[in-house]
Rosetta silent file (secondary structure, phi, psi, omega in degrees, C-alpha in Angstrom):
SEQUENCE: MSEELGSAAERFLGHKKALGRKYHSEQHELRLLVRFAEQCGVRQLDELTQGLLEDFLGSRPRHRPRSFNHLLGVVRGFFDWAVSNELLPTSPLRVRRRRVTSVRIPFLFDIVHARRLLAAAAALPDNSRAQHRGPTYHAIFALCYGLGLRAGEVCGLRLRDVNSEQSLLVVRGGKFGKSRLVPHGPRIEQLVSEQVERRLGGRPASDVAEEPLFTFDGRRCIHPCTASQVFHHLVGNLDLTIPDGVSPPCLHSLRHSFAVGCLLRWYREGVEPSSRLQQLSTFMGHVAPSSTAVYLTITPELLNEANRRFEAFAEAAWKGVAP
SCORE:     score description
SCORE:     0.000 S_00000001
   1 L     0.000  139.966 -178.060    0.000    0.000    0.000 S_00000001
   2 L   -68.954  150.843  177.501    1.270    3.472   -0.873 S_00000001
   3 L   -80.169  148.334  176.492    2.389    5.811    1.887 S_00000001
   4 E   -63.575  139.562 -175.708    0.348    8.898    2.677 S_00000001
   5 H   -59.549  -46.568 -178.574    1.790   11.980    0.955 S_00000001
   6 H   -62.279  -40.186  179.204    1.923   14.103    4.087 S_00000001
   7 H   -65.452  -41.860  179.473    3.680   11.375    6.062 S_00000001
   8 H   -64.381  -40.880  179.948    6.246   10.838    3.296 S_00000001
   9 H   -63.396  -40.782  179.427    6.944   14.587    3.084 S_00000001
  10 H   -67.632  -36.234  176.925    7.545   14.801    6.846 S_00000001
  11 H   -64.455  -41.238  179.140    9.892   11.811    6.712 S_00000001
  12 H   -63.396  -44.003  179.075   11.852   13.483    3.916 S_00000001
  13 H   -63.669  -39.404  177.113   12.096   16.736    5.884 S_00000001
  14 H   -63.343  -37.601  177.560   13.258   14.819    8.945 S_00000001
  15 H   -62.664  -45.336 -178.860   15.931   13.130    6.834 S_00000001
  16 H   -65.659  -42.529 -178.826   17.249   16.486    5.570 S_00000001
  17 H   -68.320  -30.885  177.395   17.264   18.085    9.011 S_00000001
  18 H   -66.333  -21.593  178.007   19.118   15.079   10.439 S_00000001
  19 L   -86.961    2.995  178.262   21.897   15.919    7.956 S_00000001
  20 L    95.593    7.077  179.095   22.237   19.390    9.493 S_00000001
  21 L   -85.530  139.330  175.678   20.068   21.261    6.994 S_00000001
  22 L   -70.766  -51.239  173.450   17.705   23.924    8.321 S_00000001
  23 L    58.511   36.002 -179.340   15.297   23.405    5.409 S_00000001
  24 H   -70.441  -54.183 -178.427   12.821   26.045    6.631 S_00000001
  25 H   -65.921  -36.800  178.770   11.732   27.433    3.263 S_00000001
  26 H   -64.738  -37.289  176.997   11.801   23.946    1.719 S_00000001
  27 H   -61.270  -44.229  178.645    9.537   22.678    4.487 S_00000001
  28 H   -60.626  -42.568 -176.595    7.046   25.443    3.723 S_00000001
  29 H   -69.188  -39.307  178.505    7.106   24.629   -0.001 S_00000001
  30 H   -68.084  -36.125  177.585    6.597   20.897    0.467 S_00000001
  31 H   -68.598  -30.454  172.232    3.680   21.502    2.813 S_00000001
  32 H   -63.274  -40.367  177.529    2.168   23.723    0.127 S_00000001
  33 H   -62.438  -45.297  179.694    2.427   20.771   -2.251 S_00000001
  34 H   -60.617  -44.411 -179.298    0.718   18.473    0.262 S_00000001
  35 H   -65.495  -41.329  178.646   -2.083   20.990    0.793 S_00000001
  36 H   -62.064  -43.890 -179.971   -2.526   21.530   -2.951 S_00000001
  37 H   -63.572  -41.918  179.701   -2.747   17.774   -3.559 S_00000001
  38 H   -63.374  -37.058  177.220   -5.295   17.335   -0.764 S_00000001
  39 H   -65.507  -24.649  176.918   -7.436   20.104   -2.269 S_00000001
  40 L   -91.084    5.793  178.710   -7.352   18.080   -5.501 S_00000001
  41 L    82.349   16.035 -178.688   -8.472   14.957   -3.642 S_00000001
  42 L  -109.868  121.673 -178.990   -5.025   13.302   -3.675 S_00000001
  43 L  -122.732  -15.334 -178.308   -3.686   11.999   -0.376 S_00000001
  44 E  -101.186  146.003 -177.038   -1.465    9.076   -1.349 S_00000001
  45 H   -59.956  -42.491 -175.707    2.066    9.450   -2.681 S_00000001
  46 H   -78.662    0.848  176.990    1.530    7.143   -5.667 S_00000001
  47 H   -90.942   -9.077  178.363   -1.574    9.093   -6.751 S_00000001
  48 L   -68.907  134.422 -179.067    0.475   12.127   -7.742 S_00000001
  49 L  -118.429  165.827  177.991    0.590   12.595  -11.495 S_00000001
  50 H   -59.552  -41.939 -179.079    2.680   14.649  -13.864 S_00000001
  51 H   -63.359  -41.563  179.855   -0.332   16.849  -14.631 S_00000001
  52 H   -64.966  -40.526  179.368   -1.053   17.572  -10.966 S_00000001
  53 H   -66.588  -37.596  176.470    2.566   18.531  -10.348 S_00000001
  54 H   -64.341  -39.616  177.930    2.552   20.835  -13.360 S_00000001
  55 H   -64.333  -39.606  179.531   -0.622   22.470  -12.028 S_00000001
  56 H   -64.299  -47.953 -179.666    1.002   22.940   -8.611 S_00000001
  57 H   -63.027  -35.842  178.681    4.142   24.532  -10.039 S_00000001
  58 H   -72.404  -21.125 -178.577    2.016   26.749  -12.265 S_00000001
  59 H   -80.646  -16.515 -178.411   -0.083   27.874   -9.299 S_00000001
  60 L   -88.258  133.982 -178.577    2.874   29.365   -7.475 S_00000001
  61 L   -76.284   76.331 -179.051    3.787   33.007   -8.360 S_00000001
  62 L  -115.569   87.467 -175.783    7.384   32.327   -9.419 S_00000001
  63 L   -82.625  -29.704  179.778    8.112   34.741  -12.250 S_00000001
  64 L   -84.855  135.894 -179.964   11.892   34.708  -11.974 S_00000001
  65 H   -54.477  -39.879 -177.677   13.624   31.573  -13.326 S_00000001
  66 H   -63.250  -41.087  179.973   15.840   31.277  -10.262 S_00000001
  67 H   -67.613  -42.912  178.684   12.845   31.289   -7.897 S_00000001
  68 H   -64.045  -42.719 -178.564   10.947   28.766  -10.009 S_00000001
  69 H   -65.487  -31.598  176.432   13.990   26.506  -10.296 S_00000001
  70 H   -65.205  -47.441  177.487   14.437   26.533   -6.529 S_00000001
  71 H   -60.304  -44.635  178.990   10.866   25.341   -6.004 S_00000001
  72 H   -60.882  -39.950 -179.880   11.305   22.744   -8.738 S_00000001
  73 H   -64.703  -36.871  178.074   14.528   21.536   -7.110 S_00000001
  74 H   -64.633  -47.077 -179.572   12.804   21.034   -3.749 S_00000001
  75 H   -64.499  -42.759  179.624   10.008   18.984   -5.318 S_00000001
  76 H   -63.146  -40.525  178.340   12.469   16.984   -7.436 S_00000001
  77 H   -61.249  -38.311  178.238   14.617   16.247   -4.397 S_00000001
  78 H   -62.972  -45.345 -178.081   11.577   14.894   -2.566 S_00000001
  79 H   -73.269  -33.268  174.874   10.667   12.519   -5.387 S_00000001
  80 H   -62.899  -39.276  176.789   14.266   11.391   -5.900 S_00000001
  81 H   -65.168  -41.523 -179.879   14.341   10.499   -2.196 S_00000001
  82 H   -63.017  -39.539  178.918   11.031    8.648   -2.518 S_00000001
  83 H   -67.985  -43.555 -178.610   12.372    6.593   -5.435 S_00000001
  84 H   -66.391  -25.203  177.305   15.651    5.791   -3.660 S_00000001
  85 L   -96.832   12.487  174.764   13.666    4.600   -0.626 S_00000001
  86 L    60.853   30.318  172.699   11.417    2.458   -2.872 S_00000001
  87 L   -85.440  -22.206  176.752    8.286    4.428   -2.046 S_00000001
  88 L  -138.781  145.866  176.519    7.788    5.014   -5.789 S_00000001
  89 L   -71.531  -38.479  178.629    9.036    3.073   -8.821 S_00000001
  90 L  -146.230  161.282  177.954    9.768    6.276  -10.766 S_00000001
  91 L   -80.774  133.488  177.175    9.389   10.012  -10.250 S_00000001
  92 L   -80.003   -4.212 -176.177    6.208   11.514  -11.771 S_00000001
  93 L   -81.997  123.949 -179.906    7.961   14.879  -12.160 S_00000001
  94 L  -126.446    8.808 -176.476    8.830   15.736  -15.774 S_00000001
  95 L   -76.051  139.095  179.417    9.047   19.537  -15.608 S_00000001
  96 L   -95.248  154.696  175.424   12.286   21.122  -16.836 S_00000001
  97 L   -64.534  148.153  175.470   14.211   23.936  -15.253 S_00000001
  98 L   -81.629  142.789 -179.143   13.659   27.391  -16.699 S_00000001
  99 L   -77.710  130.554  177.171   16.566   28.881  -18.536 S_00000001
 100 L   -89.476  112.911 -172.722   18.198   31.856  -16.850 S_00000001
 101 L  -107.719   -9.987 -173.618   18.887   34.320  -19.663 S_00000001
 102 L  -133.304   50.086  178.088   19.635   37.580  -17.874 S_00000001
 103 L   -71.384  127.399 -178.536   22.084   36.867  -15.076 S_00000001
 104 L  -104.577  148.266  179.769   23.698   40.110  -13.993 S_00000001
 105 E   -73.738  136.084  178.606   27.134   40.470  -12.456 S_00000001
 106 L   -68.513  147.998  176.041   27.080   41.484   -8.776 S_00000001
 107 L   -72.048  134.061 -179.685   28.357   44.923   -7.854 S_00000001
 108 L  -114.669  130.458  177.808   31.765   44.718   -6.196 S_00000001
 109 L   -86.382  121.671  170.309   33.028   47.265   -3.675 S_00000001
 110 L   -85.766 -178.104 -173.869   36.675   48.188   -4.048 S_00000001
 111 H   -64.421  -32.835  179.219   38.525   49.725   -1.124 S_00000001
 112 H   -68.228  -47.131  177.185   37.533   53.262   -2.117 S_00000001
 113 H   -57.746  -45.990 -176.325   33.832   52.351   -2.346 S_00000001
 114 H   -62.436  -42.335 -179.977   34.023   50.511    0.962 S_00000001
 115 H   -64.254  -38.635  178.159   35.654   53.429    2.777 S_00000001
 116 H   -65.319  -42.101  178.740   32.994   55.816    1.521 S_00000001
 117 H   -63.392  -46.355 -177.460   30.236   53.451    2.650 S_00000001
 118 H   -66.582  -35.852  177.682   31.784   52.942    6.093 S_00000001
 119 H   -66.223  -40.930  178.748   32.334   56.680    6.540 S_00000001
 120 H   -65.546  -38.233  178.676   28.698   57.352    5.644 S_00000001
 121 H   -65.687  -43.977 -178.559   27.575   54.654    8.093 S_00000001
 122 H   -62.972  -25.240 -177.238   29.732   56.076   10.906 S_00000001
 123 L   -88.595    0.771 -179.918   28.149   59.503   10.356 S_00000001
 124 L   -61.315  132.979 -179.709   24.572   58.262   10.864 S_00000001
 125 L   -78.910  154.805  173.322   22.885   60.318   13.594 S_00000001
 126 L   -71.545  161.058  170.369   21.251   58.791   16.658 S_00000001
 127 E  -138.293 -176.355 -173.322   17.493   58.883   17.085 S_00000001
 128 L   -64.236  -22.728 -177.991   15.060   58.262   19.919 S_00000001
 129 L  -108.349   -1.909 -175.069   15.091   54.497   19.341 S_00000001
 130 E  -144.733  100.556  173.472   18.715   53.967   18.347 S_00000001
 131 L   -88.307  150.000 -177.336   21.688   55.190   20.340 S_00000001
 132 L    56.518   38.576 -176.414   25.205   54.747   18.857 S_00000001
 133 H   -64.642  -44.802 -179.559   23.546   54.195   15.504 S_00000001
 134 H   -61.883  -56.104  179.593   26.522   55.296   13.413 S_00000001
 135 H   -59.939  -32.582 -178.906   29.215   53.170   15.113 S_00000001
 136 H   -66.427  -50.117 -179.328   26.865   50.184   15.202 S_00000001
 137 H   -71.561  -30.532  174.060   26.132   50.139   11.471 S_00000001
 138 H   -59.031  -44.580 -179.596   29.746   50.999   10.708 S_00000001
 139 H   -68.136  -40.361  179.599   30.787   47.845   12.581 S_00000001
 140 H   -60.796  -49.890 -177.815   28.106   45.678   10.916 S_00000001
 141 H   -68.638  -32.872  178.491   29.103   46.693    7.399 S_00000001
 142 H   -66.098  -37.266  178.184   32.811   46.430    8.225 S_00000001
 143 H   -70.431  -35.390  176.339   32.372   42.807    9.344 S_00000001
 144 H   -64.818  -41.678 -177.493   30.446   41.990    6.160 S_00000001
 145 H   -82.198  -42.130 -173.712   33.175   43.516    4.002 S_00000001
 146 H   -80.505  -25.847 -179.357   36.275   42.696    6.054 S_00000001
 147 H  -120.364   -2.996  178.943   35.395   39.101    6.992 S_00000001
 148 L    68.055   25.808  179.076   32.885   38.154    4.301 S_00000001
 149 L   -76.326  150.129  172.406   30.192   37.345    6.859 S_00000001
 150 L   -71.055  152.300 -179.279   26.551   37.082    5.857 S_00000001
 151 H   -58.969  -40.916  179.662   24.349   39.904    7.169 S_00000001
 152 H   -64.662  -33.188  179.059   22.350   37.434    9.259 S_00000001
 153 H   -69.159  -41.587  179.473   25.551   36.058   10.789 S_00000001
 154 H   -66.854  -50.278 -176.970   26.771   39.516   11.805 S_00000001
 155 H   -64.737  -25.353 -178.081   23.428   40.666   13.179 S_00000001
 156 L   -86.975   -0.198 -179.212   23.013   37.402   15.095 S_00000001
 157 L   -64.400  142.254  174.994   26.286   37.687   17.040 S_00000001
 158 E  -110.869  163.156  179.157   26.070   37.633   20.841 S_00000001
 159 H   -59.584  -32.154  179.064   28.524   39.089   23.331 S_00000001
 160 H   -66.997  -18.466 -175.677   29.599   35.535   24.216 S_00000001
 161 H   -83.769   -1.386 -179.844   30.674   35.039   20.576 S_00000001
 162 E   -99.529  118.251  176.794   33.530   37.551   20.880 S_00000001
 163 E  -113.174   92.170 -175.483   36.861   36.055   21.907 S_00000001
 164 L   -70.794  -30.696 -177.692   39.199   39.043   22.233 S_00000001
 165 L   -64.833  -37.022 -179.139   42.103   37.027   23.621 S_00000001
 166 L  -106.897    6.147 -178.734   42.383   34.907   20.481 S_00000001
 167 L    53.374   57.271 -178.334   40.915   37.464   18.028 S_00000001
 168 E  -130.300  148.128  165.702   38.047   35.152   17.092 S_00000001
 169 E  -115.279  140.287  176.328   34.354   35.447   16.384 S_00000001
 170 E  -103.243  111.661  177.659   32.103   32.433   16.860 S_00000001
 171 E   -93.785  115.682 -175.623   29.431   32.304   14.161 S_00000001
 172 L  -106.189  137.231  174.310   26.675   30.027   15.399 S_00000001
 173 L    58.372   47.655  176.400   23.981   28.414   13.294 S_00000001
 174 L   -71.787 -157.398  179.735   24.969   29.902    9.948 S_00000001
 175 H   -59.699  139.505 -175.947   23.627   28.659    6.637 S_00000001
 176 H    65.962   15.518  176.392   22.727   24.943    6.778 S_00000001
 177 H    75.322   13.295 -177.164   22.911   25.235   10.578 S_00000001
 178 L   -87.270  142.997  173.587   26.726   25.145   10.631 S_00000001
 179 L  -110.383  154.339 -178.772   28.830   26.998   13.211 S_00000001
 180 E  -156.487  162.556  174.843   32.422   28.101   12.690 S_00000001
 181 E   -97.899  135.347 -178.615   35.295   30.104   14.126 S_00000001
 182 E  -122.427  103.106  176.862   36.281   33.265   12.247 S_00000001
 183 E   -75.354  157.542 -179.947   39.752   34.671   13.054 S_00000001
 184 L  -152.239  170.137 -176.050   40.508   38.303   12.322 S_00000001
 185 L   -93.603 -174.159 -173.871   43.245   40.897   12.501 S_00000001
 186 H   -65.410  -35.001 -178.616   43.929   43.871   14.792 S_00000001
 187 H   -68.008  -42.528  175.706   41.756   46.415   12.984 S_00000001
 188 H   -65.882  -38.184  178.702   38.681   44.203   13.174 S_00000001
 189 H   -59.776  -42.749  178.738   39.602   43.393   16.773 S_00000001
 190 H   -63.720  -42.640 -179.648   39.605   47.089   17.666 S_00000001
 191 H   -61.036  -47.482 -178.089   36.262   47.590   15.926 S_00000001
 192 H   -67.961  -40.404 -179.942   34.640   44.660   17.738 S_00000001
 193 H   -61.936  -39.195  178.249   36.173   45.610   21.102 S_00000001
 194 H   -65.375  -38.138  177.498   34.746   49.113   20.829 S_00000001
 195 H   -66.632  -40.155  177.798   31.304   47.666   20.101 S_00000001
 196 H   -61.678  -43.628  179.853   31.602   45.340   23.094 S_00000001
 197 H   -61.982  -39.874  177.878   32.546   48.273   25.338 S_00000001
 198 H   -63.785  -38.051 -177.932   29.523   50.234   24.140 S_00000001
 199 H   -74.682  -37.925 -177.487   27.273   47.283   24.884 S_00000001
 200 H   -69.639  -44.322 -179.900   28.726   46.481   28.297 S_00000001
 201 L    58.095   35.177  179.403   28.564   50.017   29.642 S_00000001
 202 L    89.810   -3.997  179.009   30.699   49.025   32.613 S_00000001
 203 L   -80.035  153.531  175.049   28.796   45.808   33.382 S_00000001
 204 L   -64.509  135.631 -178.001   30.665   42.503   33.869 S_00000001
 205 H   -59.987  -33.496 -177.428   30.830   40.577   30.589 S_00000001
 206 H   -65.769  -23.906 -177.516   29.726   37.359   32.323 S_00000001
 207 H   -80.171  -19.397 -173.869   26.392   38.925   33.292 S_00000001
 208 L  -127.701   24.432 -174.000   25.366   39.802   29.743 S_00000001
 209 L   -58.566  -31.120 -176.420   27.033   37.074   27.666 S_00000001
 210 L   -86.418   -6.423 -178.487   23.739   36.070   26.005 S_00000001
 211 L   -73.783  153.072  179.080   22.816   39.609   24.977 S_00000001
 212 E   -63.953  146.876  173.781   23.135   40.643   21.301 S_00000001
 213 L   -74.346  -37.354 -179.612   26.330   42.321   20.155 S_00000001
 214 L  -116.876  107.284 -177.873   24.339   44.552   17.800 S_00000001
 215 L  -157.688  155.914  175.547   21.111   45.849   19.302 S_00000001
 216 L  -112.448  -14.512  178.447   19.354   49.101   20.058 S_00000001
 217 L  -114.553    0.756  178.093   17.041   47.935   22.833 S_00000001
 218 L    82.618   -6.893 -176.903   19.412   45.541   24.611 S_00000001
 219 L  -120.073  -44.877 -174.409   17.179   42.531   23.941 S_00000001
 220 L  -104.942  138.758  174.585   16.645   42.002   20.251 S_00000001
 221 L   -65.933  148.640  170.622   19.300   41.662   17.566 S_00000001
 222 L   -62.481  130.018 -176.954   19.187   44.202   14.769 S_00000001
 223 L   -74.943  140.709  178.689   17.311   42.469   11.989 S_00000001
 224 H   -56.748  -33.080  179.206   19.264   41.855    8.748 S_00000001
 225 H   -67.123  -35.596  176.438   16.424   43.451    6.775 S_00000001
 226 H   -66.131  -43.152  176.672   16.781   46.618    8.839 S_00000001
 227 H   -61.107  -38.115  179.574   20.525   46.626    8.180 S_00000001
 228 H   -65.698  -39.751  178.417   19.781   46.135    4.479 S_00000001
 229 H   -63.376  -42.242  177.593   17.416   49.123    4.455 S_00000001
 230 H   -63.420  -41.986  178.422   20.071   51.318    6.056 S_00000001
 231 H   -57.283  -49.796 -177.982   22.626   50.025    3.531 S_00000001
 232 H   -63.975  -35.918  177.199   20.385   50.935    0.569 S_00000001
 233 H   -62.452  -44.490 -179.198   19.730   54.382    2.049 S_00000001
 234 H   -67.725  -45.350 -178.137   23.458   55.052    2.349 S_00000001
 235 H   -61.971  -35.883  179.634   24.347   53.644   -1.074 S_00000001
 236 H   -62.363  -23.801  179.734   21.667   55.803   -2.666 S_00000001
 237 H   -94.582   -5.483 -177.467   23.523   58.874   -1.400 S_00000001
 238 H   -87.279  -13.869  178.574   26.977   57.738   -2.538 S_00000001
 239 L    54.986   51.266  179.277   26.233   58.208   -6.247 S_00000001
 240 L   -76.026  144.955  176.320   28.106   55.046   -7.237 S_00000001
 241 L   -86.365  121.460 -179.370   28.603   54.311  -10.925 S_00000001
 242 L  -105.494  112.240 -178.634   27.002   50.979  -11.827 S_00000001
 243 L   -62.790  159.429  176.523   28.404   49.533  -15.087 S_00000001
 244 L   -59.885  138.768  178.256   26.094   48.037  -17.702 S_00000001
 245 L    81.430    3.206 -179.477   25.109   44.467  -16.921 S_00000001
 246 E  -108.209  137.071  179.780   25.911   44.854  -13.208 S_00000001
 247 L   -70.327  150.925  174.379   23.263   44.532  -10.500 S_00000001
 248 L   -60.911  150.799 -178.942   22.665   47.455   -8.142 S_00000001
 249 L   -61.070  140.698  172.145   24.599   47.142   -4.864 S_00000001
 250 L  -134.180  169.780 -175.972   22.988   45.129   -2.076 S_00000001
 251 L   -60.353  -33.885  179.514   24.225   44.213    1.390 S_00000001
 252 L   -68.382  -16.386  177.834   25.317   40.788    0.136 S_00000001
 253 H   -61.245  -28.038  179.311   27.606   42.581   -2.339 S_00000001
 254 H   -65.850  -36.245  177.248   30.014   43.146    0.558 S_00000001
 255 H   -68.986  -41.835  174.988   30.440   39.371    0.931 S_00000001
 256 H   -58.718  -44.072 -177.486   31.036   39.019   -2.815 S_00000001
 257 H   -63.593  -37.137  177.470   33.607   41.801   -2.615 S_00000001
 258 H   -61.047  -47.211 -176.897   35.454   40.028    0.204 S_00000001
 259 H   -63.147  -46.628 -179.571   35.776   36.798   -1.815 S_00000001
 260 H   -66.915  -36.451  178.037   36.996   38.536   -4.979 S_00000001
 261 H   -62.760  -38.789  176.513   39.343   40.711   -2.918 S_00000001
 262 H   -61.866  -44.608 -179.095   40.964   37.600   -1.426 S_00000001
 263 H   -62.897  -43.934  179.755   41.536   36.136   -4.873 S_00000001
 264 H   -63.543  -41.325 -179.649   43.033   39.378   -6.174 S_00000001
 265 H   -64.546  -38.839  178.419   45.334   39.679   -3.151 S_00000001
 266 H   -63.375  -42.373  177.769   46.605   36.113   -3.645 S_00000001
 267 H   -58.870  -46.208 -175.876   47.443   36.843   -7.273 S_00000001
 268 H   -69.847  -26.308  178.692   49.368   39.960   -6.308 S_00000001
 269 H   -88.483   -0.685  179.555   51.240   38.115   -3.539 S_00000001
 270 L    80.315   15.162  179.725   52.247   35.330   -5.921 S_00000001
 271 L   -87.105  142.122  176.243   50.079   32.718   -4.181 S_00000001
 272 L   -77.291  111.902 -175.273   48.418   29.998   -6.244 S_00000001
 273 H   -57.317  -37.354 -177.146   44.654   30.680   -5.714 S_00000001
 274 H   -61.939  -24.646 -179.607   43.616   27.060   -6.268 S_00000001
 275 H   -79.109  -11.936 -176.654   45.691   26.048   -3.243 S_00000001
 276 L  -111.096   -5.339 -173.978   43.717   28.410   -1.010 S_00000001
 277 H   -62.790  -37.149  178.784   40.145   27.852   -2.198 S_00000001
 278 H   -63.171  -39.857  178.356   39.458   25.157    0.391 S_00000001
 279 H   -65.688  -43.107  179.082   40.578   27.541    3.139 S_00000001
 280 H   -63.967  -40.540  178.902   38.438   30.366    1.751 S_00000001
 281 H   -60.094  -45.392  178.894   35.466   28.011    1.485 S_00000001
 282 H   -64.850  -43.101 -178.863   35.825   26.994    5.136 S_00000001
 283 H   -60.449  -39.576 -176.598   36.319   30.603    6.259 S_00000001
 284 H   -85.191   -3.621  177.025   33.136   31.726    4.484 S_00000001
 285 L    82.700   26.226  177.646   31.081   28.840    5.859 S_00000001
 286 L   -92.219  155.702 -179.638   30.565   26.954    2.600 S_00000001
 287 L   -82.004  -18.490 -178.575   30.220   23.187    2.408 S_00000001
 288 L  -159.749  154.881  177.807   32.530   22.961   -0.633 S_00000001
 289 H   -57.940  -26.578  179.241   34.778   25.168   -2.805 S_00000001
 290 H   -61.725  -32.077  176.733   32.201   24.874   -5.599 S_00000001
 291 H   -70.923  -37.255  178.956   29.867   27.037   -3.501 S_00000001
 292 H   -66.709  -33.064 -176.738   32.621   29.622   -3.006 S_00000001
 293 H   -60.117  -26.088  178.780   33.258   29.716   -6.762 S_00000001
 294 L   -61.051  -29.808 -176.925   29.849   31.371   -7.232 S_00000001
 295 L   -83.864  -13.770 -171.077   31.271   34.453   -5.485 S_00000001
 296 L   -88.426   73.317  178.434   34.432   34.679   -7.582 S_00000001
 297 L   -69.315  134.952  178.578   33.316   37.135  -10.233 S_00000001
 298 L   -77.807  122.752  179.140   35.957   37.831  -12.888 S_00000001
 299 L  -114.257  163.510  176.933   36.932   41.500  -12.818 S_00000001
 300 H   -56.376  -37.538  178.942   39.340   43.461  -15.042 S_00000001
 301 H   -63.047  -43.207  178.745   41.814   43.531  -12.147 S_00000001
 302 H   -64.789  -42.083  178.469   41.692   39.748  -11.788 S_00000001
 303 H   -61.874  -40.992 -179.669   42.109   39.264  -15.534 S_00000001
 304 H   -63.179  -44.133  179.522   45.087   41.602  -15.526 S_00000001
 305 H   -67.532  -38.260  177.914   46.776   39.713  -12.678 S_00000001
 306 H   -65.032  -38.838  177.994   46.018   36.349  -14.308 S_00000001
 307 H   -64.861  -40.111  178.125   47.531   37.594  -17.578 S_00000001
 308 H   -62.222  -40.936 -179.487   50.670   38.750  -15.766 S_00000001
 309 H   -66.438  -40.171  179.220   51.048   35.353  -14.149 S_00000001
 310 H   -65.165  -40.698  179.633   50.622   33.584  -17.484 S_00000001
 311 H   -62.753  -40.725  178.337   53.185   35.854  -19.118 S_00000001
 312 H   -65.589  -37.663  179.924   55.694   35.126  -16.355 S_00000001
 313 H   -66.813  -39.718 -174.253   55.001   31.402  -16.693 S_00000001
 314 H   -91.884   -3.046 -174.884   55.419   31.415  -20.466 S_00000001
 315 H   -59.025  -42.360 -179.075   58.333   33.841  -20.644 S_00000001
 316 H   -62.336  -40.293 -179.965   60.941   31.096  -20.655 S_00000001
 317 H   -67.074  -38.953  179.060   59.192   29.305  -23.497 S_00000001
 318 H   -64.145  -42.151 -178.897   58.916   32.511  -25.504 S_00000001
 319 H   -67.282  -25.072 -178.085   62.631   33.237  -25.097 S_00000001
 320 H   -82.734   -8.675 -179.587   63.453   29.717  -26.208 S_00000001
 321 L   -83.578  128.675 -179.624   61.645   30.109  -29.525 S_00000001
 322 L   -69.315  139.512  179.545   63.994   30.940  -32.383 S_00000001
 323 L   -68.348    0.000    0.000   63.110   34.133  -34.288 S_00000001
């Protein structure tokens, strides 16, 4: 007898979460599928048909190919799991991914752009609900740019996550539920220490270890969406030039800029980038270097450094060729 669709979906979600995946949005999407099928009178897993699945995918407002492909990938993953666990002989899903035809290059902040952004953030005035507003957002954006942290990771830091003695930040429950240690240098250490001092206000650190590092009311972390709104407000006043084919700057652009900046610095220092990708992947909280590669946008500076390295490599061969 076939398994009930809802029961199978919950088993699949439990399997993914047992592997360390958060799977929050995917859980929501699969439950939408279960509800849609039940409204169509289908409750058993083996009663799902290609037509019903096409109707479900068509019912969701996913106009962008990337958004549609994400939903399709969640549904496909569920049916692949069902087949591998012999709950179904074959997958009824036959829908193809939508072609992404207009991928735009992310905006990358160079050091000049970053300094202007951080200066603008530091100059933000306080208001009745936000004291130390300028230094707080200056520190948030500096950690995104200087350490390549996700906005949610920075905003979610607690006072206990700052290890000043070893110059470490503890990022807990990042993407896929993974935690990691993030070492940093003296300039970041000074920035973080100043934020800690503002938050402590003379209180013993042990008494407030669970409190947020970045907060305006002492209880709730600054929400990443709020930080993003402040970022867009500041960027709108910087009058940045956005080249053709490049996306407008967003808060996540700072993380992209960190990754590309690391690659460029390695080229200039004579380091082989491929030997460091695993380290960069671990530092950024990725499960594999292939995920980090998404961030490594090719820029004119990178091309120039790569060309210089190739010329140095081939110089001996060129000199050995007879005129």
